[in-house]
C-alpha positions as CSV (number, residue, x, y, z in Angstrom):
1,M,10.8,-6.7,22.6
2,S,14.2,-5.4,21.3
3,E,15.2,-1.9,20.8
4,L,13.8,-0.1,17.5
5,K,16.0,-0.7,14.5
6,K,15.9,1.8,11.6
7,I,16.6,1.0,7.9
8,L,16.9,3.4,5.2
9,Y,16.0,2.5,1.7
10,L,17.4,4.5,-1.2
11,G,15.3,5.1,-4.3
12,V,16.0,7.3,-7.3
13,S,13.4,9.5,-8.9
14,D,14.4,9.4,-12.4
15,L,13.0,5.8,-12.6
16,G,9.5,7.4,-12.2
17,K,8.2,7.8,-8.7
18,S,5.8,5.0,-9.0
19,N,8.4,2.4,-9.8
20,V,10.6,3.5,-6.9
21,E,7.8,2.9,-4.4
22,W,6.9,-0.5,-6.1
23,Y,10.4,-1.8,-5.3
24,Y,10.0,-0.2,-1.8
25,Y,7.0,-1.9,-1.1
26,V,8.2,-5.2,-2.3
27,F,11.4,-5.0,-0.1
28,K,9.3,-4.2,3.1
29,E,6.8,-7.0,2.3
30,S,9.4,-9.6,1.6
31,F,11.7,-8.5,4.6
32,Y,8.9,-8.5,7.1
33,R,7.8,-11.9,5.7
34,F,11.3,-13.0,6.0
35,L,11.3,-12.0,9.7
36,Q,8.0,-13.9,10.4
37,D,9.2,-17.0,8.9
38,K,12.6,-16.9,11.0
39,R,10.3,-16.0,14.2
40,I,12.4,-12.8,14.7
41,N,10.0,-10.6,17.1
42,A,11.8,-7.3,16.3
43,Q,10.9,-3.8,16.0
44,I,12.0,-2.5,12.6
45,N,11.1,0.7,10.9
46,I,11.9,1.1,7.2
47,D,11.8,4.4,5.6
48,L,11.9,5.4,1.9
49,Y,14.2,8.1,0.9
50,I,14.0,9.3,-2.8
51,I,17.5,10.8,-3.7
52,Q,17.5,14.5,-4.9
53,E,20.4,16.2,-5.8
54,N,21.7,18.7,-2.9
55,Y,19.0,17.7,-0.6
56,D,20.3,17.2,2.9
57,F,18.7,14.6,5.7
58,D,19.5,13.0,8.8
59,I,21.5,10.0,8.0
60,E,23.1,9.1,11.5
61,K,19.8,8.0,13.0
62,Y,19.9,4.8,10.7
63,D,21.0,1.5,11.6
64,L,21.5,0.2,7.9
65,I,21.3,1.7,4.5
66,I,19.8,-0.2,1.5
67,I,20.7,0.8,-1.9
68,G,17.5,-0.1,-3.5
69,S,16.6,-1.8,-6.9
70,G,17.5,-0.1,-10.3
71,P,20.4,1.4,-12.0
72,Y,22.0,3.0,-9.0
73,F,25.4,2.1,-8.4
74,G,26.9,4.8,-10.5
75,L,24.9,7.8,-9.4
76,N,27.0,10.8,-7.8
77,E,24.0,10.8,-5.1
78,I,24.7,7.3,-4.2
79,L,28.5,7.8,-3.7
80,N,27.9,10.9,-1.6
81,I,25.6,9.1,0.6
82,Y,28.2,6.3,0.9
83,H,30.9,8.7,2.1
84,R,28.4,10.2,4.6
85,A,27.6,6.8,5.8
86,A,31.1,5.8,6.3
87,N,31.5,9.0,8.6
88,F,29.0,7.3,11.1
89,N,30.0,3.7,10.5
90,I,26.7,2.8,9.0
91,P,26.4,-0.5,7.2
92,I,25.2,-0.4,3.7
93,V,23.8,-3.4,1.6
94,S,22.8,-3.4,-2.0
95,W,19.3,-5.0,-2.9
96,C,18.8,-6.2,-6.4
97,T,20.9,-3.1,-7.5
98,G,22.1,-2.6,-11.2
99,F,24.1,-0.3,-13.3
100,G,23.0,2.6,-15.6
101,S,25.2,3.5,-18.3
102,T,28.4,1.6,-18.7
103,D,30.2,5.0,-19.3
104,K,29.7,5.5,-15.5
105,I,31.5,2.6,-14.9
106,E,34.7,3.6,-16.7
107,E,34.4,7.1,-15.5
108,Q,34.0,6.2,-11.9
109,S,35.7,2.9,-11.7
110,N,38.0,3.8,-8.6
111,E,35.1,5.3,-6.7
112,L,32.8,2.4,-7.6
113,S,35.5,-0.2,-6.7
114,E,35.7,1.5,-3.3
115,L,31.8,1.6,-2.9
116,L,31.5,-2.1,-3.9
117,L,34.4,-3.5,-1.5
118,D,33.0,-1.5,1.5
119,L,29.4,-2.8,1.1
120,N,28.6,-5.2,3.9
121,A,26.7,-7.2,1.3
122,V,26.2,-7.1,-2.1
123,S,23.2,-8.4,-4.2
124,V,22.3,-7.5,-7.9
125,R,19.4,-7.8,-10.3
126,D,21.0,-9.6,-13.2
127,Y,24.2,-11.3,-14.5
128,K,25.1,-8.4,-16.5
129,T,25.5,-6.3,-13.6
130,K,27.4,-9.1,-11.7
131,N,30.0,-9.3,-14.4
132,H,30.5,-5.5,-14.0
133,V,30.8,-5.7,-10.3
134,V,33.3,-8.7,-10.7
135,S,35.3,-6.7,-13.1
136,L,35.6,-3.8,-10.5
137,V,36.3,-5.8,-7.5
138,E,38.8,-7.9,-9.4
139,S,39.8,-11.1,-7.7
140,R,39.4,-9.8,-4.4
141,N,37.2,-11.9,-1.9
142,K,33.5,-10.5,-2.1
143,D,30.4,-12.6,-2.3
144,I,28.0,-11.4,-4.7
145,W,24.5,-12.8,-5.0
146,T,22.6,-12.4,-8.3
147,L,18.8,-12.1,-7.5
148,A,16.3,-10.9,-10.2
149,N,14.0,-7.8,-10.8
150,P,12.4,-7.7,-7.1
151,L,8.9,-7.4,-8.9
152,F,9.2,-10.9,-9.9
153,L,10.0,-12.2,-6.4
154,S,6.8,-10.7,-4.9
155,R,4.6,-13.4,-2.9
156,D,1.9,-13.6,-5.4
157,S,0.8,-17.2,-5.9
158,I,0.5,-18.6,-9.4
159,E,-2.5,-20.8,-10.3
160,I,-1.8,-23.3,-13.3
161,Q,-5.1,-23.1,-15.1
162,K,-6.3,-21.8,-18.4
163,N,-7.7,-18.3,-18.3
164,E,-11.1,-17.9,-19.7
165,S,-10.8,-14.0,-19.8
166,E,-10.7,-12.5,-23.3
167,D,-9.2,-9.3,-21.7
168,I,-5.8,-7.8,-23.0
169,L,-4.2,-5.3,-20.8
170,V,-2.1,-2.9,-22.7
171,N,0.2,-0.9,-20.3
172,I,2.0,2.2,-22.0
173,D,4.4,4.5,-20.2
174,Q,5.1,7.1,-22.9
175,Q,4.0,8.3,-26.3
176,L,5.0,5.7,-28.9
177,D,7.1,6.6,-31.9
178,E,5.4,6.7,-35.3
179,H,6.3,3.2,-36.5
180,T,5.3,1.5,-33.2
181,E,2.0,3.5,-32.9
182,E,1.2,2.5,-36.4
183,Q,1.7,-1.2,-35.8
184,F,0.1,-1.1,-32.3
185,E,-2.9,0.4,-34.0
186,I,-3.0,-2.4,-36.6
187,A,-2.6,-5.2,-34.0
188,I,-5.4,-3.7,-31.6
189,Q,-7.9,-3.4,-34.3
190,I,-7.5,-6.9,-35.5
191,L,-7.7,-8.3,-31.9
192,L,-10.7,-6.2,-31.4
193,N,-12.3,-7.7,-34.6
194,K,-11.4,-11.2,-33.3
195,G,-13.6,-10.5,-30.1
196,Y,-10.9,-9.6,-27.7
197,L,-11.6,-7.0,-25.0
198,I,-8.6,-4.3,-24.9
199,T,-8.1,-2.0,-21.9
200,L,-5.5,0.6,-22.5
201,N,-3.8,1.7,-19.1
202,P,-1.6,4.6,-18.7
203,L,1.4,3.9,-16.3
204,N,2.3,7.7,-15.5
205,L,0.9,11.1,-15.7
206,K,3.0,11.4,-19.0
207,A,1.0,8.6,-20.8
208,R,-2.4,9.7,-19.6
209,K,-2.9,12.3,-22.2
210,Y,-1.3,10.0,-25.1
211,I,-3.5,7.1,-24.4
212,K,-6.7,9.2,-24.4
213,F,-5.6,10.4,-28.0
214,F,-4.5,6.9,-29.0
215,G,-7.8,5.5,-27.9
216,E,-9.8,7.8,-30.0
217,K,-8.6,6.1,-33.1
218,F,-11.0,3.0,-32.0
219,T,-14.9,3.1,-32.0
220,E,-15.7,-0.4,-30.6
221,D,-17.2,-0.8,-27.3
222,R,-14.8,-3.6,-26.5
223,L,-11.9,-1.1,-26.0
224,S,-11.8,0.8,-22.7
225,I,-9.4,3.6,-21.5
226,I,-8.4,3.8,-17.8
227,E,-8.1,7.6,-17.2
228,E,-6.1,7.4,-13.9
229,T,-2.7,6.0,-13.1
230,S,-2.8,2.7,-10.9
231,S,-1.0,2.0,-7.6
232,L,1.0,-1.3,-7.6
233,N,-1.9,-3.0,-6.0
234,R,-4.3,-1.9,-8.3
235,L,-2.3,-2.6,-11.4
236,K,-1.9,-6.2,-10.2
237,R,-5.5,-6.5,-9.9
238,L,-5.9,-5.2,-13.5
239,I,-3.4,-7.7,-14.6
240,N,-5.0,-10.6,-12.8
241,Q,-8.3,-10.0,-14.5
242,S,-6.7,-10.1,-18.0
243,L,-5.7,-13.1,-20.2
244,L,-2.4,-11.5,-20.9
245,T,-0.5,-8.1,-20.9
246,I,1.2,-6.1,-23.7
247,N,3.7,-3.6,-22.4
248,T,6.1,-0.7,-23.3
249,D,7.7,-0.8,-19.5
250,N,10.0,-3.5,-18.4
251,D,9.1,-3.6,-15.0
252,V,5.3,-4.1,-15.8
253,S,6.3,-7.3,-17.9
254,V,8.1,-8.5,-14.9
255,L,5.1,-7.9,-12.6
256,S,2.9,-9.4,-15.0
257,A,5.0,-12.8,-15.0
258,S,4.9,-12.5,-11.2
259,V,1.2,-12.7,-10.8
260,G,1.2,-15.6,-13.3
261,K,0.2,-13.7,-16.7
262,P,2.1,-14.1,-19.9
263,F,3.3,-10.9,-21.5
264,I,4.3,-9.4,-24.7
265,S,7.1,-6.7,-24.3
266,I,8.0,-3.9,-26.5
267,C,11.2,-2.9,-25.1
268,K,13.3,0.2,-25.4
269,D,16.5,-1.6,-24.0
270,D,18.2,-4.9,-23.3
271,N,17.2,-5.1,-19.7
272,I,14.1,-7.1,-20.0
273,K,15.8,-9.5,-22.6
274,E,17.8,-11.3,-19.7
275,F,14.7,-11.9,-17.7
276,A,12.8,-13.2,-20.7
277,D,15.6,-15.6,-21.2
278,Y,15.3,-17.1,-17.6
279,I,11.5,-17.7,-18.2
280,G,11.6,-18.7,-21.8
281,F,9.8,-15.7,-23.1
282,Q,12.5,-14.8,-25.6
283,K,10.0,-14.6,-28.7
284,L,7.6,-12.3,-26.7
285,V,10.2,-9.4,-26.6
286,H,10.5,-7.1,-29.3
287,S,12.4,-3.9,-29.9
288,N,10.7,-0.8,-31.4
289,E,12.4,-1.0,-34.6
290,Q,11.5,-4.8,-35.1
291,L,7.9,-4.6,-34.1
292,H,5.1,-5.3,-36.5
293,A,1.5,-6.0,-36.1
294,G,1.9,-9.6,-37.2
295,L,4.5,-10.4,-34.3
296,I,2.0,-9.2,-31.8
297,L,-0.8,-11.3,-33.4
298,Q,1.4,-14.5,-33.5
299,N,2.4,-14.1,-29.9
300,V,-1.3,-13.9,-28.8
301,D,-2.0,-16.9,-30.7
302,D,1.2,-18.7,-29.2
303,I,0.1,-17.7,-25.7
304,Q,-3.4,-19.0,-26.0
305,S,-2.2,-22.4,-27.3
306,N,0.6,-22.7,-24.6
307,Y,-0.9,-21.0,-21.7
308,C,-0.6,-23.3,-18.9
309,Q,2.9,-24.7,-20.0
310,M,4.0,-20.9,-19.7
311,L,2.6,-20.5,-16.3
312,K,4.4,-23.6,-15.3
313,Q,7.7,-22.5,-16.5
314,I,7.1,-19.0,-14.9
315,K,6.4,-20.6,-11.4
316,K,9.3,-23.0,-11.7
317,V,11.8,-20.0,-12.2
318,K,10.1,-18.0,-9.6
319,N,10.3,-20.6,-7.1
320,S,14.1,-21.0,-7.8
321,Y,14.7,-17.3,-6.5
322,S,14.7,-16.1,-2.9
323,F,15.9,-13.2,-1.1
324,D,16.9,-15.2,2.0
325,T,20.6,-15.1,1.6
326,I,20.7,-11.2,1.5
327,Y,18.3,-10.9,4.3
328,E,20.2,-13.3,6.5
329,E,23.1,-11.0,6.0
330,M,21.1,-8.1,7.1
331,I,19.7,-9.7,10.2
332,N,23.4,-10.5,10.9
333,I,24.5,-7.0,10.5
334,L,21.6,-5.5,12.7
335,G,22.7,-8.0,15.5
336,L,19.3,-9.8,15.3
337,K,20.7,-13.3,14.5
338,E,20.5,-14.5,18.3
339,M,16.8,-13.5,18.1
340,C,16.0,-16.2,15.7
341,K,13.7,-18.7,17.4
342,E,13.3,-21.1,14.7
343,S,15.8,-23.8,16.0
344,R,15.5,-23.0,19.8
345,I,11.8,-23.1,20.5
346,E,8.8,-25.2,19.5
347,I,6.0,-23.3,17.7
348,N,2.4,-24.3,19.0
349,E,0.9,-25.4,15.3
350,S,-2.5,-24.1,16.5
351,L,-1.1,-20.5,17.2
352,A,1.3,-20.3,14.0
353,G,-1.4,-18.7,11.8
354,S,-1.8,-16.1,14.2
355,I,1.8,-14.6,14.3
356,P,1.4,-11.0,13.0
357,E,2.3,-10.6,9.3
358,H,4.8,-7.9,9.8
359,Y,7.2,-7.2,12.6
360,S,7.6,-3.4,12.4
361,G,6.0,-1.7,15.4
362,K,3.7,0.3,13.0
363,E,2.5,-2.7,10.9
364,E,1.5,-4.9,14.1
365,S,-1.6,-2.8,14.9
366,P,-4.5,-1.6,13.0
367,I,-5.3,2.1,12.4
368,F,-8.7,2.9,13.9
369,V,-11.1,5.5,12.2
370,G,-13.9,6.8,13.9
371,G,-16.4,9.7,14.8
372,A,-20.1,10.5,15.4
373,G,-22.1,8.8,12.5
374,R,-22.5,11.1,9.3
375,S,-19.4,12.9,10.1
376,G,-17.3,11.9,7.0
377,T,-15.5,8.8,8.3
378,T,-16.2,6.8,5.2
379,L,-14.8,9.5,2.9
380,L,-11.6,9.2,4.9
381,R,-11.5,5.4,4.8
382,V,-12.0,5.1,1.0
383,M,-9.4,7.9,0.5
384,L,-6.8,5.9,2.6
385,N,-7.9,2.8,1.1
386,A,-6.7,4.0,-2.1
387,H,-2.9,4.2,-0.7
388,P,-0.9,1.3,-2.1
389,N,0.1,0.4,1.5
390,L,-3.3,0.7,3.2
391,C,-6.3,-1.5,3.0
392,S,-9.6,-0.7,4.5
393,G,-13.1,-2.7,4.2
394,P,-16.5,-1.8,5.3
395,E,-17.4,-1.2,8.7
396,L,-16.7,-4.6,10.8
397,K,-19.4,-3.3,13.6
398,L,-18.2,-5.9,16.0
399,L,-15.5,-4.0,17.8
400,P,-18.0,-2.5,20.4
401,M,-19.4,-5.7,21.2
402,I,-15.6,-7.3,21.5
403,S,-15.0,-4.4,23.7
404,D,-17.8,-5.1,25.9
405,L,-16.7,-8.7,26.2
406,Y,-12.9,-7.6,26.9
407,N,-14.0,-5.4,29.9
408,Q,-16.1,-8.3,31.2
409,T,-13.2,-10.6,30.8
410,N,-11.1,-8.2,32.9
411,Q,-13.4,-8.0,35.6
412,L,-13.2,-11.9,36.0
413,T,-9.9,-11.4,37.8
414,S,-10.0,-14.7,40.0
415,I,-10.9,-16.8,37.3
416,M,-8.4,-15.3,35.0
417,H,-5.8,-15.9,37.7
418,S,-6.9,-19.4,38.2
419,Y,-5.9,-19.9,34.4
420,H,-2.6,-18.2,35.1
421,L,-3.7,-15.4,32.9
422,E,-2.4,-11.9,33.5
423,K,-3.8,-8.8,32.0
424,S,-1.1,-8.9,29.2
425,D,-2.1,-12.3,28.3
426,I,-5.6,-11.2,27.8
427,N,-4.7,-8.4,25.8
428,D,-2.7,-10.8,23.5
429,I,-5.6,-13.1,23.4
430,Y,-7.9,-10.1,22.0
431,A,-5.3,-8.8,19.7
432,T,-5.0,-12.2,17.8
433,F,-8.7,-12.5,18.0
434,V,-9.5,-9.0,16.4
435,S,-6.5,-9.6,13.9
436,G,-8.0,-12.7,12.6
437,F,-10.9,-10.8,11.2
438,F,-8.5,-8.7,9.0
439,R,-5.9,-11.0,8.1
440,K,-7.1,-12.6,4.9
441,F,-8.4,-9.3,3.6
442,K,-5.1,-7.8,4.1
443,N,-3.3,-10.6,2.3
444,W,-6.1,-10.4,-0.5
445,S,-5.4,-6.5,-0.8
446,K,-1.4,-7.0,-0.7
447,A,-1.2,-3.9,1.7
448,D,0.9,-3.7,4.8
449,R,-1.7,-2.1,7.2
450,I,-5.1,-2.5,7.7
451,I,-7.5,0.7,8.7
452,E,-10.6,-0.2,10.6
453,K,-13.4,2.4,10.2
454,T,-16.3,1.9,12.6
455,P,-17.8,5.4,13.8
456,H,-18.1,4.1,17.4
457,N,-14.5,3.1,17.4
458,V,-13.8,6.6,19.2
459,L,-15.9,5.4,22.1
460,I,-13.8,2.5,22.8
461,M,-10.4,4.0,22.2
462,K,-9.0,3.1,25.8
463,E,-10.0,-0.6,25.3
464,L,-8.4,-0.8,21.9
465,A,-5.3,1.0,23.0
466,N,-5.0,-1.9,25.8
467,I,-5.4,-4.6,23.1
468,F,-3.0,-2.6,20.4
469,P,-0.8,-0.5,22.4
470,K,0.9,1.0,19.2
471,A,-2.4,1.5,17.6
472,K,-3.3,4.9,15.9
473,F,-6.6,6.6,16.1
474,I,-8.2,9.1,13.8
475,H,-11.2,11.2,15.0
476,V,-13.2,12.8,12.4
477,V,-15.3,15.9,13.5
478,R,-18.1,17.5,11.5
479,D,-20.3,20.5,12.2
480,G,-22.9,19.1,14.6
481,R,-25.6,20.9,12.8
482,D,-25.0,19.2,9.5
483,V,-24.6,15.8,11.5
484,A,-27.9,16.2,13.0
485,S,-29.5,17.4,9.7
486,S,-28.1,14.0,7.8
487,L,-29.0,11.7,10.9
488,V,-32.6,12.4,10.9
489,E,-32.7,11.4,7.3
490,M,-31.3,7.9,8.0
491,N,-33.3,4.9,8.4
492,W,-31.0,3.2,10.8
493,R,-32.6,0.4,13.1
494,D,-31.5,-1.7,15.8
495,F,-31.3,-5.5,15.9
496,Q,-35.2,-5.7,16.6
497,G,-36.0,-3.5,13.9
498,K,-36.9,-0.2,16.0
499,P,-35.5,3.2,14.9
500,L,-32.1,4.2,16.7
501,W,-32.8,6.9,19.3
502,Y,-30.7,9.1,17.6
503,V,-32.2,9.3,14.1
504,Q,-35.5,10.1,15.4
505,N,-35.4,14.0,15.9
506,I,-33.0,16.7,16.0
507,K,-32.9,17.0,19.6
508,N,-31.8,13.4,20.0
509,A,-29.2,13.8,17.3
510,A,-27.7,16.8,18.9
511,K,-27.4,14.9,22.1
512,Y,-25.9,12.0,20.5
513,W,-23.1,14.2,18.4
514,A,-22.3,16.0,21.6
515,Q,-21.8,12.7,23.6
516,V,-19.6,11.1,21.0
517,V,-17.5,14.0,20.4
518,N,-16.9,14.8,24.0
519,K,-16.1,11.6,25.1
520,A,-13.5,11.0,22.0
521,I,-12.0,14.3,23.0
522,N,-11.8,13.6,26.7
523,D,-10.2,10.1,26.1
524,S,-7.8,11.4,23.6
525,N,-6.4,13.4,26.5
526,H,-5.8,10.0,28.4
527,P,-1.8,9.4,29.0
528,Q,-2.3,6.2,27.1
529,L,-3.8,8.0,24.0
530,R,-2.4,11.7,24.1
531,D,0.2,11.1,21.4
532,N,-1.9,8.4,19.4
533,V,-5.0,10.3,18.5
534,L,-5.4,12.6,15.5
535,T,-8.4,15.0,15.1
536,I,-9.4,16.3,11.7
537,K,-12.4,18.3,10.7
538,Y,-14.5,16.9,7.7
539,E,-14.9,20.6,6.4
540,D,-11.1,20.6,6.1
541,L,-10.7,17.4,4.4
542,I,-13.2,18.4,1.6
543,N,-11.9,21.8,1.3
544,Q,-8.2,21.0,1.5
545,P,-7.9,17.3,0.8
546,E,-4.2,17.0,-0.2
547,Q,-3.1,18.9,2.9
548,I,-5.3,17.1,5.3
549,I,-4.4,13.6,3.9
550,Q,-0.8,14.4,4.1
551,T,-1.0,15.3,7.9
552,V,-2.9,11.9,8.3
553,L,-0.2,10.1,6.4
554,N,2.5,11.7,8.4
555,F,0.7,10.8,11.7
556,I,0.6,7.1,10.7
557,G,4.1,7.1,9.3
558,E,3.2,6.5,5.6
559,P,4.7,8.3,2.6
560,W,2.4,10.4,0.1
561,S,0.8,8.7,-2.6
562,P,-1.4,10.5,-5.3
563,E,-3.7,7.7,-5.4
564,V,-5.6,8.8,-2.3
565,L,-6.9,11.5,-4.3
566,N,-8.2,9.1,-7.1
567,Y,-10.1,7.1,-4.5
568,D,-13.3,7.2,-6.7
569,Q,-11.3,5.1,-9.3
570,V,-10.8,2.0,-6.9
571,D,-13.0,-0.9,-7.4
572,R,-15.0,-1.5,-4.2
573,G,-17.6,-3.7,-5.9
574,Y,-16.9,-6.5,-3.3
575,E,-18.3,-4.2,-0.4
576,P,-22.0,-4.3,0.8
577,E,-23.7,-0.9,0.3
578,E,-23.4,1.5,3.2
579,S,-25.2,4.7,3.9
580,S,-22.3,6.9,2.3
581,T,-21.4,4.4,-0.5
582,K,-23.0,6.6,-3.5
583,Q,-21.3,9.7,-2.1
584,V,-17.8,8.4,-1.8
585,S,-18.0,6.8,-5.3
586,K,-17.8,10.4,-6.7
587,K,-15.1,13.0,-6.7
588,L,-15.0,15.4,-3.8
589,Y,-17.7,17.8,-3.5
590,T,-18.8,20.5,-0.9
591,K,-22.6,20.6,-1.3
592,S,-23.1,18.8,2.0
593,K,-21.7,21.5,3.9
594,N,-23.8,23.9,5.6
595,R,-27.0,21.9,4.9
596,W,-28.4,22.8,8.2
597,E,-29.1,26.3,7.1
598,K,-31.9,25.0,4.8
599,Q,-33.0,22.1,6.7
600,L,-33.2,23.1,10.3
601,S,-36.4,25.0,11.6
602,Q,-36.0,27.8,13.9
603,Q,-37.1,25.4,16.9
604,D,-34.6,22.8,15.8
605,K,-31.8,25.5,16.0
606,E,-32.8,26.4,19.3
607,N,-32.9,22.8,20.7
608,F,-29.5,22.2,19.0
609,K,-28.2,25.3,20.7
610,Q,-29.3,24.0,24.2
611,I,-27.4,20.8,23.9
612,G,-24.5,21.4,21.3
613,G,-24.0,25.1,21.1
614,Q,-21.1,25.4,23.6
615,L,-19.2,22.5,21.9
616,L,-19.6,24.1,18.4
617,V,-18.1,27.3,19.8
618,E,-15.2,25.1,21.6
619,L,-14.9,23.3,18.2
620,G,-14.4,26.7,16.5
621,Y,-17.4,26.3,14.2
622,V,-19.2,29.4,15.5
623,K,-18.2,32.4,17.9
624,T,-21.5,33.2,19.5
625,F,-25.1,31.4,19.9
626,D,-26.3,34.0,17.4
627,W,-26.8,31.7,14.4
């Protein structure tokens, strides 16, 4: 494995934070995919930095800086970072970058020319930007690659088939002006009368209040309002469920095309028009001033009549674009070209599908969540699952059995040696095996990282750490008295239909809780695990959710996302029902805290003190046995 390479991706907050993160996730996904295709087995971490004025950060630790997608070239902050990077000889590359106001170009032409000439590689998002760049570098030898809005180049596949859905998703990013609102209202009412289902979706916090006001103009059941803003993956799912989209945000129109859905764009500027020209959607783009209800209705009819033809055109144009050229330049800059094994080794076809999807150290391994049953592990799972970069399905339940098999395999030393298998080979085999259970779900979720939550993961952390040396573990602890009170209400049975021993009475439940927590704490101090286990308390999670989730995200190396607090809005209908399904479908509540005070008899309390009383003291839940 090569040394760790660090990339800094620069985003700009005035685009709206969600858009910045969308671009960042597309960059990460596509770059790791490129590394996979080229068989480059490198450790690469990519950090997002959202530029803030007068905010200092440690730039010298990075091997490459990316000026991200958006109108960034002319910003003072970009120019300042460029000068700082030059002091440390850090290369800089632009990725699908654009210009903002043309006034900036004239005001800062000398500085911009210097920046553009010094960039190690230049890629821009449209031909208008390319023309500006060419004028600034004049005739000097500089390769400039024109890509597209990166949201269009995400890896979503496009199926050429007629969509039978009657749903129209209307995405709004701000309050509409009086004329546009009036025409929207007329068009939506007519579409409702024709039998279409209309969903109003706010793209940011600013639009939420306005959409609620606008939606109150309609009384039909066929109109629904989404009250929370959506992550990128959730927005993709909403678009996929629709026949078409109507958008006041350019990026969402591009995203709609990327996943294979026609769009109608109500644009505030010309940026979307060049993209619409590429894919032959010129008649579906309207300025606020020219908009009238008849145009929207005509567009909907045209889309219905030419649906498959439109999808074929989108797919054709999408397939003509690629990030490969700029990414090849980036691996040259990072000194990774010699690691490209594509032409030097023969890949075993039977193993090709098992190559990890991503090549950053943190993306290669799952994140494991566990704790004693009824400790709040499901709540943590669904909150993290709402993060746009993470996905987590229901309990796999197989890992304890796989762990037993893994231990048995390692005991067959002579047999393994006969097959020329070292311990590292066995670890790789099991890593591929376990990862195979997650791969399709991760692809479907369009997330970078998988979280597996099974309570008893904390009992097999050593085994999992051998299989996945870079794995992170999160141990959720809850007051054992509440755990025991909840366990005895569970109708949990083994494979033979017999009640599990630890749900039969408080004494057994206390013993089980103490055993699980003690083993997890002891194992977390093992040298192999010491820096890779985070212990959190359920009570802290429900009382201070933002603070605790921020701690968890810092631990696993992910940026903050407000979506984690809106976990109850995520559609998890594909999951089988579990013991906590109903509870985690609601907003956070604290009524399950201290339930033991009402449910435990005095004898139950005495039994618990004998078994788990000292552990309660050590964990800080009580100071004495006087309770």
